[in-house]
Each structure stands twice: as C-alpha cells, then as structure tokens.
BASE-128815 format. One line per field, with one value per residue (C-alpha): x, y, z; residue in three letters; residue number from 1. Coordinates in steps of 0.25 Angstrom, whole numbers, padded with zeros to 4 digits. Example, Ala and Ser with C-alpha at 12.3 -4.5 7.8 and 13.67 -1.06 7.14 Angstrom:
% residues 2
X c(0049/0055)
Y c(-0018/-0004)
Z c(0031/0029)
res c(ALA/SER)
n c(1/2)
This chain:
% residues 394
X c(-0064/-0059/-0049/-0057/-0044/-0029/-0019/-0004/0008/0022/0017/0024/0023/0012/0017/0002/-0011/-0025/-0035/-0050/-0055/-0069/-0074/-0075/-0064/-0054/-0044/-0031/-0027/-0013/0000/0011/0019/0008/0005/-0008/-0003/0003/-0011/-0016/-0002/-0004/-0018/-0012/0000/-0010/-0017/-0004/0008/0014/0015/0012/0023/0035/0041/0045/0039/0050/0044/0031/0036/0037/0051/0057/0047/0049/0036/0023/0008/-0004/-0017/-0031/-0045/-0050/-0065/-0069/-0083/-0087/-0077/-0065/-0051/-0038/-0026/-0012/0002/0015/0025/0039/0050/0061/0052/0039/0027/0016/0001/-0012/-0026/-0035/-0023/-0019/-0006/-0005/0005/0011/0009/0005/-0008/-0013/-0013/-0027/-0034/-0036/-0036/-0031/-0029/-0020/-0017/-0006/0002/0014/0005/0009/0022/0014/0010/0022/0033/0040/0033/0035/0025/0014/0018/0017/0003/-0002/0004/-0001/-0015/-0014/-0010/-0021/-0031/-0024/-0016/-0009/-0002/0007/0014/0016/0021/0031/0035/0038/0046/0054/0056/0060/0071/0077/0077/0084/0094/0096/0097/0108/0115/0113/0118/0130/0132/0132/0144/0151/0150/0141/0134/0125/0118/0114/0109/0101/0095/0090/0085/0076/0069/0066/0061/0050/0047/0047/0038/0028/0026/0027/0017/0007/0010/0009/-0004/-0010/-0005/-0011/-0024/-0024/-0021/-0032/-0042/-0037/-0036/-0051/-0051/-0039/-0045/-0058/-0051/-0042/-0053/-0060/-0048/-0044/-0058/-0058/-0044/-0030/-0025/-0015/-0020/-0017/-0018/-0031/-0035/-0035/-0049/-0044/-0032/-0040/-0031/-0041/-0039/-0030/-0023/-0016/-0008/0002/0015/0023/0038/0035/0025/0013/0005/-0008/-0004/-0011/-0011/-0001/0005/0007/0013/0023/0027/0029/0037/0046/0049/0052/0061/0069/0069/0074/0084/0097/0092/0088/0102/0109/0101/0099/0084/0071/0066/0053/0041/0030/0041/0044/0030/0023/0009/0007/-0002/-0008/-0017/-0024/-0031/-0025/-0013/-0014/-0012/0001/0008/0005/0019/0027/0015/0004/0003/0004/-0011/-0013/-0003/-0010/-0023/-0018/-0012/-0025/-0033/-0024/-0027/-0042/-0042/-0035/-0046/-0057/-0051/-0050/-0064/-0069/-0062/-0073/-0065/-0065/-0051/-0047/-0043/-0031/-0029/-0015/-0013/-0019/-0029/-0018/-0013/-0027/-0035/-0049/-0056/-0047/-0049/-0064/-0063/-0054/-0063/-0075/-0068/-0064/-0075/-0082/-0071/-0074/-0062/-0054/-0041/-0036/-0024/-0022/-0014/-0025/-0040/-0044/-0037/-0047/-0060/-0073/-0078/-0068/-0072/-0073/-0065/-0053/-0040/-0030/-0016/-0004/0008/0004/-0010/-0022/-0034/-0048/-0056/-0069)
Y c(0038/0040/0048/0057/0064/0061/0070/0067/0076/0069/0056/0044/0044/0056/0070/0073/0065/0068/0057/0058/0046/0041/0032/0017/0010/0017/0009/0014/0006/0006/-0002/-0003/0009/0019/0025/0019/0014/0028/0034/0024/0025/0040/0038/0028/0037/0048/0039/0034/0042/0030/0022/0007/0006/0013/0016/0031/0043/0046/0036/0043/0056/0057/0057/0071/0077/0081/0078/0071/0075/0066/0073/0066/0071/0061/0059/0054/0054/0063/0074/0077/0080/0082/0075/0078/0073/0079/0068/0074/0063/0065/0076/0077/0075/0085/0082/0090/0089/0098/0106/0109/0103/0093/0094/0080/0071/0059/0066/0063/0048/0042/0053/0044/0029/0019/0004/-0001/-0015/-0017/-0030/-0026/-0029/-0043/-0039/-0034/-0049/-0056/-0046/-0042/-0037/-0022/-0022/-0027/-0017/-0006/-0012/-0011/0003/0009/0004/0010/0023/0023/0021/0029/0040/0045/0032/0037/0045/0033/0025/0036/0038/0023/0022/0034/0029/0015/0021/0030/0018/0009/0019/0020/0005/0005/0016/0009/-0004/0002/0008/-0006/-0009/0004/0013/0024/0027/0015/0022/0034/0025/0016/0028/0034/0020/0019/0032/0027/0013/0021/0028/0015/0008/0019/0021/0007/0003/0013/0007/-0007/-0005/0001/-0011/-0021/-0014/-0014/-0028/-0032/-0024/-0028/-0043/-0046/-0038/-0045/-0058/-0055/-0048/-0060/-0070/-0062/-0060/-0075/-0080/-0084/-0087/-0082/-0068/-0074/-0076/-0090/-0095/-0103/-0103/-0116/-0115/-0125/-0117/-0109/-0097/-0087/-0083/-0071/-0067/-0054/-0053/-0043/-0048/-0038/-0038/-0041/-0048/-0040/-0049/-0043/-0029/-0018/-0006/0005/0007/-0008/-0010/0002/-0005/-0018/-0012/-0005/-0018/-0026/-0015/-0016/-0031/-0031/-0020/-0028/-0035/-0021/-0015/-0027/-0026/-0011/-0012/-0011/-0025/-0021/-0013/-0012/-0012/-0026/-0032/-0041/-0042/-0057/-0061/-0075/-0085/-0097/-0101/-0105/-0114/-0113/-0098/-0094/-0081/-0075/-0072/-0084/-0094/-0087/-0089/-0077/-0077/-0077/-0066/-0058/-0060/-0056/-0043/-0039/-0043/-0034/-0022/-0025/-0027/-0013/-0007/-0014/-0009/0005/0005/0000/0013/0021/0024/0017/0018/0019/0005/0004/-0008/-0006/-0016/-0027/-0034/-0038/-0048/-0055/-0064/-0060/-0066/-0059/-0046/-0047/-0051/-0040/-0030/-0035/-0032/-0018/-0013/-0007/0003/0017/0019/0008/0012/0001/0000/-0010/-0012/-0016/-0013/-0028/-0030/-0022/-0029/-0025/-0022/-0011/-0005/0009/0021/0017/0026/0022/0026/0027/0035/0044/0047/0043/0043/0038/0028/0034)
Z c(-0016/-0030/-0038/-0048/-0054/-0055/-0059/-0060/-0063/-0066/-0059/-0064/-0080/-0080/-0082/-0080/-0079/-0076/-0074/-0070/-0062/-0058/-0047/-0051/-0060/-0068/-0076/-0082/-0094/-0100/-0103/-0093/-0091/-0096/-0083/-0078/-0065/-0062/-0062/-0051/-0044/-0042/-0036/-0026/-0023/-0019/-0009/-0002/-0007/-0012/-0025/-0026/-0037/-0031/-0017/-0020/-0026/-0036/-0047/-0046/-0052/-0067/-0073/-0073/-0064/-0049/-0043/-0046/-0043/-0041/-0039/-0037/-0035/-0025/-0022/-0009/-0003/-0015/-0011/-0020/-0015/-0024/-0018/-0023/-0021/-0026/-0027/-0024/-0024/-0013/-0007/0000/-0008/-0007/-0005/-0007/-0005/-0013/-0017/-0002/0003/0013/0024/0021/0008/0017/0021/0007/0010/0012/0006/-0006/-0004/-0014/-0015/-0026/-0031/-0041/-0045/-0036/-0024/-0026/-0019/-0007/-0005/-0010/-0006/0007/0019/0016/0005/0015/0025/0015/0011/0025/0028/0015/0019/0033/0028/0017/0029/0039/0032/0045/0045/0034/0044/0054/0042/0038/0053/0055/0042/0047/0061/0055/0046/0058/0067/0057/0055/0070/0071/0062/0070/0083/0077/0073/0087/0093/0084/0090/0078/0086/0099/0103/0114/0106/0094/0103/0111/0097/0093/0105/0101/0087/0093/0100/0087/0079/0089/0090/0075/0072/0082/0075/0061/0067/0074/0061/0053/0062/0062/0047/0045/0054/0046/0032/0035/0032/0020/0014/0017/0010/-0002/-0004/-0003/-0014/-0023/-0022/-0023/-0038/-0041/-0038/-0042/-0052/-0066/-0067/-0053/-0049/-0035/-0027/-0020/-0010/-0005/0005/0003/0001/0016/0016/0029/0033/0046/0051/0056/0064/0067/0082/0091/0094/0102/0097/0100/0091/0100/0095/0109/0112/0098/0101/0114/0107/0096/0106/0113/0101/0096/0109/0108/0094/0096/0094/0082/0076/0079/0073/0060/0060/0056/0064/0065/0072/0067/0057/0046/0049/0049/0039/0034/0032/0020/0021/0014/0020/0033/0046/0045/0030/0030/0022/0019/0006/0004/0000/-0001/-0009/-0024/-0034/-0035/-0020/-0018/-0029/-0023/-0009/-0014/-0021/-0008/0000/-0009/-0009/0006/0007/-0002/0007/0020/0015/0009/0023/0029/0021/0008/-0005/-0009/-0024/-0029/-0039/-0047/-0054/-0065/-0057/-0067/-0076/-0066/-0064/-0073/-0078/-0066/-0056/-0063/-0063/-0048/-0044/-0052/-0044/-0031/-0034/-0043/-0031/-0028/-0029/-0038/-0045/-0053/-0062/-0071/-0082/-0094/-0103/-0101/-0102/-0088/-0081/-0077/-0082/-0068/-0068/-0081/-0077/-0083/-0091/-0094/-0105/-0100/-0110/-0110/-0099/-0105/-0097/-0106/-0102/-0110/-0115)
res c(UNK/UNK/UNK/UNK/UNK/UNK/UNK/UNK/UNK/UNK/UNK/UNK/UNK/UNK/UNK/UNK/UNK/UNK/UNK/UNK/UNK/UNK/UNK/UNK/UNK/UNK/UNK/UNK/UNK/UNK/UNK/UNK/UNK/UNK/UNK/UNK/UNK/UNK/UNK/UNK/UNK/UNK/UNK/UNK/UNK/UNK/UNK/UNK/UNK/UNK/UNK/UNK/UNK/UNK/UNK/UNK/UNK/UNK/UNK/UNK/UNK/UNK/UNK/UNK/UNK/UNK/UNK/UNK/UNK/UNK/UNK/UNK/UNK/UNK/UNK/UNK/UNK/UNK/UNK/UNK/UNK/UNK/UNK/UNK/UNK/UNK/UNK/UNK/UNK/UNK/UNK/UNK/UNK/UNK/UNK/UNK/UNK/UNK/UNK/UNK/UNK/UNK/UNK/UNK/UNK/UNK/UNK/UNK/UNK/UNK/UNK/UNK/UNK/UNK/UNK/UNK/UNK/UNK/UNK/UNK/UNK/UNK/UNK/UNK/UNK/UNK/UNK/UNK/UNK/UNK/UNK/UNK/UNK/UNK/UNK/UNK/UNK/UNK/UNK/UNK/UNK/UNK/UNK/UNK/UNK/UNK/UNK/UNK/UNK/UNK/UNK/UNK/UNK/UNK/UNK/UNK/UNK/UNK/UNK/UNK/UNK/UNK/UNK/UNK/UNK/UNK/UNK/UNK/UNK/UNK/UNK/UNK/UNK/UNK/UNK/UNK/UNK/UNK/UNK/UNK/UNK/UNK/UNK/UNK/UNK/UNK/UNK/UNK/UNK/UNK/UNK/UNK/UNK/UNK/UNK/UNK/UNK/UNK/UNK/UNK/UNK/UNK/UNK/UNK/UNK/UNK/UNK/UNK/UNK/UNK/UNK/UNK/UNK/UNK/UNK/UNK/UNK/UNK/UNK/UNK/UNK/UNK/UNK/UNK/UNK/UNK/UNK/UNK/UNK/UNK/UNK/UNK/UNK/UNK/UNK/UNK/UNK/UNK/UNK/UNK/UNK/UNK/UNK/UNK/UNK/UNK/UNK/UNK/UNK/UNK/UNK/UNK/UNK/UNK/UNK/UNK/UNK/UNK/UNK/UNK/UNK/UNK/UNK/UNK/UNK/UNK/UNK/UNK/UNK/UNK/UNK/UNK/UNK/UNK/UNK/UNK/UNK/UNK/UNK/UNK/UNK/UNK/UNK/UNK/UNK/UNK/UNK/UNK/UNK/UNK/UNK/UNK/UNK/UNK/UNK/UNK/UNK/UNK/UNK/UNK/UNK/UNK/UNK/UNK/UNK/UNK/UNK/UNK/UNK/UNK/UNK/UNK/UNK/UNK/UNK/UNK/UNK/UNK/UNK/UNK/UNK/UNK/UNK/UNK/UNK/UNK/UNK/UNK/UNK/UNK/UNK/UNK/UNK/UNK/UNK/UNK/UNK/UNK/UNK/UNK/UNK/UNK/UNK/UNK/UNK/UNK/UNK/UNK/UNK/UNK/UNK/UNK/UNK/UNK/UNK/UNK/UNK/UNK/UNK/UNK/UNK/UNK/UNK/UNK/UNK/UNK/UNK/UNK/UNK/UNK/UNK/UNK/UNK/UNK/UNK/UNK/UNK/UNK/UNK/UNK/UNK/UNK/UNK/UNK/UNK/UNK/UNK/UNK/UNK/UNK/UNK/UNK/UNK/UNK)
n c(1/2/3/4/5/6/7/8/9/10/11/12/13/14/15/16/17/18/19/20/21/22/23/24/25/26/27/28/29/30/31/32/33/34/35/36/37/38/39/40/41/42/43/44/45/46/47/48/49/50/51/52/53/54/55/56/57/58/59/60/61/62/63/64/65/66/67/68/69/70/71/72/73/74/75/76/77/78/79/80/81/82/83/84/85/86/87/88/89/90/91/92/93/94/95/96/97/98/99/100/101/102/103/104/105/106/107/108/109/110/111/112/113/114/115/116/117/118/119/120/121/122/123/124/125/126/127/128/129/130/131/132/133/134/135/136/137/138/139/140/141/142/143/144/145/146/147/148/149/150/151/152/153/154/155/156/157/158/159/160/161/162/163/164/165/166/167/168/169/170/171/172/173/174/175/176/177/178/179/180/181/182/183/184/185/186/187/188/189/190/191/192/193/194/195/196/197/198/199/200/201/202/203/204/205/206/207/208/209/210/211/212/213/214/215/216/217/218/219/220/221/222/223/224/225/226/227/228/229/230/231/232/233/234/235/236/237/238/239/240/241/242/243/244/245/246/247/248/249/250/251/252/253/254/255/256/257/258/259/260/261/262/263/264/265/266/267/268/269/270/271/272/273/274/275/276/277/278/279/280/281/282/283/284/285/286/287/288/289/290/291/292/293/294/295/296/297/298/299/300/301/302/303/304/305/306/307/308/309/310/311/312/313/314/315/316/317/318/319/320/321/322/323/324/325/326/327/328/329/330/331/332/333/334/335/336/337/338/339/340/341/342/343/344/345/346/347/348/349/350/351/352/353/354/355/356/357/358/359/360/361/362/363/364/365/366/367/368/369/370/371/372/373/374/375/376/377/378/379/380/381/382/383/384/385/386/387/388/389/390/391/392/393/394)
C-alpha cells in the first residue's frame, strides 16, 4: 500500500499543494515551520480521521478558510482508489471514494493504513493513561474500522451517564426526584456495560497479540545502546525484556468473552453505585483502564513510567510504533510508515539502526530539518519544503 499522489486545499499552511509520491522512501526536508509535517499529517489524518498533533479539526483549516480538503490516490494490490476528506470544523466532515460520497466520514477509516512516529510519542510512555488508551483504540480502529462506531458510542454513553450521575447525586441531597434519576441511570448502566464490554474484549485481544511484537521490537531497538544520544546502555542491566499488560478498572478473573464481561461490568457498576453518586463520575469501564508498560524480568520488572531512563522511554515509544507496524503487516497490509522529525533526536548509530529496521516498508515518509539527518539507507526521493512550496530535488 502506498500513496501515489497527495492534494491539499486550505489544509494547515497550504492554500493548495500537489505532491507526487512513489513506493520506497521519500523525505521532506525543511526548516521548522515551513510545512513539511503538514504533508504527512494530512496522509495520517486520511487514515484515521484524527491528527497526531492536535485534538480538534479547527487548527487543520488554513486561517481565513471555512473548510479544508485532503485527497490522496492510494495504490493497494496494484489497484488505485482516490480517497478524499472534506474537513468542516463544527460540522460533519464529508468523505468520498472515487468521487462518490460515503454515508458517514468514519467509513473512510482503514482504507489506507498508517503508522506514525513523532517526538511527542514520548508522552505516550511517560504521560497519563489516556494517551496509552488512545494508542490502543487507534490501533483497534485501524485494524477493525467498525470499532470506530463502538468507540464513539461508548464516549457518548459515558458522557450521558456522567451527567445522570450528577443529577442523581443532587437528587440524593433533595434537589430533584431521586427515583426518576436512578431509574434512568439504570438504563444507561446497561448501555455502558454492553458497549464497554465490547471495547474491553477487543483491547484484551489486541494486547495479547501485540505483546510479542513489542518485546521483539524493544529488544531490537535497545540492542546497541539507548535511544538517547548520550546515554550508553548497561549490558548487565537485563532490561531489554519489554512487557505489555492490560490493567482493567475491575477484577476480570480471566474473563474475555463479551457477554461475560458485560455481566461483570453491570455487577461492578451496582457495587460502586454509591461512590459514583458521591463523586458524580463513572468509576468503572474501559475509560478508567491502564496499559502498563514495563521492563525487566520477574521480580525485577518495573513500570516504564517513573522508573525508566529517558533513553529507555524513547526506545519503548519507538518499539510500540514498530510493533504496531509489524502487527498491521501481519494482517496482510503493508501500512505507510511515517517518521516525523524523529532522526534529529538520535545519534548516528541509532539513525542507521532505525533506517535498517524500516527500509523494507513499501512506503516510508520522513520529515527532517536538514538532509544530513536522514540516513543513507533511506536515500530515496527528496523534497525541499519552504514557505508553502514543495519542490522535488532532481
């Protein structure tokens, strides 16, 4: 799978842009603020209808414009399709395939697959659990696009249930009818448990499948040194063994079946009802779960967050992305791999090692401030990006 042509209209800094791409490695070279990351961000947005840089769509539309357009000709198994998304902040986005409208924009998800690695991914490892949950859910949706609907439904139900908890909590203090609020809350308990169980079952399955890929990727990445430019690896530390474990907000006792998980969630919601009414928030469900990243063996295993060095954390972030790429590839598709300003963070040895790992991808898109940061192994097509002008080096 690869993108053969990219068209942008009023996307980020570009009034218009037309870029022809090829399989193999392509590097966009330009100083910070010139628009090189905007190009790869557009391709990644087309894949998952979300940006790796911002949480909302509004910043994606060029100042003064009402909407933005991203269009890409994508080649898969020798056949080409034109995918298009019209970004309308505050309104419904519109998606098309080969100029034909799709009923819902989210039906575009999964038609092109990307894996993007950027310096901000360090926060996925060192930050709060929400970033790790988002990592899992993004990968779930990339593999199984229908789960985008499950994820959206869960978020909607959770928001409604939290609102009802506040209302019911107020009812306990006599400000409104308690029986009415609690009766309505019981209905939303069922909705939350059913939808949450489906999301939980899929996450558990994903973590089990992803775990060996993460272990292999981390061992490979950490083999010749830490990811930090000035942080040598201690060969005796025994911390090349990366672990990945899902930590739910309730005891599962080995349950993985969706129906069983639904029953367990309903029971836990009833058990925690008073606490939830007191606090006015839902305390049980996938939105409270954690993906635990760890290093070491046996009793020496420690969580990455709080214990790992900067270099180990960086290596783990990279391993998560490489593992995602390998898992998607095992599904039968070779996703587009995007390395956004990554090489500037690495020393020469690390640049060469990472390039060796990804050079076999069908399409690798790289951004860098200077050409010297891009390893020779990825010396494919190069574009110079400056002031909104994207020009291919001859």
